[in-house]
N, C-alpha and C positions, 0 to 999 in steps of 0.2 A: 781636411781641416779648416776651421773657418779661422778670419785673419781679424784681429783683435781691434778693437774699439780704438787705442792708440795709434795703433799703426796706420788706420784709416783716416785719422787726424793728421798725423804727419805726413802721409803720402801727400793727401788734398793741400797742404800747407806750401810742400815743397814743389808740389806740381800746377803751383795755380797758376802761374805766371801763363805755362802752356795750355790749361785747360782753357784758361779767358783768351787765349789768342785764336782756339781752336772754333771758340764760340763764337767771338766777335767775327771771324769766318764769314759766317754764317749768317747770323742776324744784324751786320756792321750798325751794330748802336751798343756804346760804351757801359749805357744802363742795366737796358736788355739783356746783355751778357753778363752782367753784375749778377741781375737776379737767376738768368741761367744757372750761374756758377755756383749760387748759395741753392738753388733746385738741386741741382747735382749732387754737392755735399751733401745735406741733408737724406736725398734717397740711399748714395753709397752707405752712410752713417747707418742706417736705416736696416739696410739689404746686408751688412756686414756678414751675416749667417750664411751666405749663400755665396760668397766670395772668399777663395779656397788660397790665394797669395798673391803678393804683392804684383805679379805678373798680370794675373787674373784680373786683380782691381783697376791697373792701370789699362786695360784692354776695355773693362767693364765702363771705365771712367768716359773711354773716347764715346761709347756705342752710348751711352746716355748722355752726354753732352751733344750728343746728334738731333736725339731724339728730343729731349725738353729743347733744341733750341728751335726744330721746326714746327714744335708745339705751342709755344712763346708765338712763333711770327704768326699761325693761324691765330691764336687767342688774340694775337692784335692788329686782326685783319689784315697782315702785312705779307706781300712776295718775298721768299728769297730770291736775294739779285738776278743773276742769273747760273745758279749752281743747279746741275739737276744729280740725281743719284750717283753719276758716273763719275762726275766732278769729285762730289762727297766722301767717295770710297777712294779716290786718290788722294785727296785732302788727308783721310785718316791714314792710308797709308804712311804717309810720308811724318805724319806726325807719330806713328807706329815705331817707326825708323828711330826717331826722337827720344824715344821713352828712355833712356839710358842717359840722356845728355841730364847734364848737371841744369836746370834754368834759373836757380841762384847763383851761379857762376857769370853767367852769363848776362843777367841783369845787375852783377853788381859790378863787370867789368863796362857794360852801356854805360851804368851811373858815371863812372872814374872818365871813361872818354866823354862823354857830355858837357863834362865840367872843363871840360879842356877846350873846347868850341867858344869862339868869338860869342859876347855877346848877339851882337844880331842874329848870328846863326842858331845861337839856339835862341833865341825868339821865335827864328822862322821855325824850328824844329815843335816848340811848343804849341805855335797858333793852330799848325797843318796838323800834327796828331794827337797834343793834348786835349786840345777845343775842337778837334776833327773839322777845321773849316780847310776849303777847298785851296788850291793852288790861287786860283782867280780872284778867292775872298782875302786870302793871305796876300796878295800883290797890293789888294785896294787898300787894308790897313795898312802896310808899310809904304805906304805911296812909292812901290815900283814896278815896273814892266812887269808882266806875269810871265816871259820868259827869262827875266832876270831872278825871279823868284825860282823858276821849275831850274834852270841852270845849279842856283844855290844848294837846294834842297838834293840835286845830282851829286854836286862834289862831298855834302855834308853824308850823306847816306854811304858813300865809299869811302869817306876816310873816317869815319864810326864803323863800319864794317870792317876795314881792315886794322885799326885799334881793338877791336874786341876780338880778333882772330889774335892779333898780338899777344891780348894780355891772359888770353888762354892755351893756345898754341907756342908763346914765346916770341921771343925778336923775329923780324925778316931776318936771313943771312945778306941782304942786300944793305941794312943799316937803312932804312928809312924812317922818318918819323913816324911815332905814334900819330898823330893827328896833322895831319900836312894841310895848312891855311885853312883850312872850311871857313 
């Protein structure tokens, strides 16, 4: 039995962050990833009669995201970074293992943890990941040594990872703070 239109739309909205992350890992361009996500979404809605269940839809989304990403790179006359089919297969498998994760819960936890960062470290994260600047460019922009920026980003990654883990899994029995001075 085919999945209903509403089920496809709800699943697309719920899985948006994961699908975009998967696509971005292939195309490495925020705008192109958004375009691919939209193409995959339209295709999923149009093909809903061929999709039997939510589990089938999740696998279909991975396959469609991969195909549409590579197609978009070909159209843009870009080559995938260094990913060959074996790496994409591993990425797809790892993504499949996360199908049951609640991406919305992780995103909410990350947003909450980001609010706890100092203004300086939040700005570093915004420049590096929001604007896609290289570490060298971020260092130039904030007038800091590149090693200092990389160390601050590493500490921030670790703090955010631990904070998100605590918000989802509960507090660490050792009693460490949620976001350590990042």
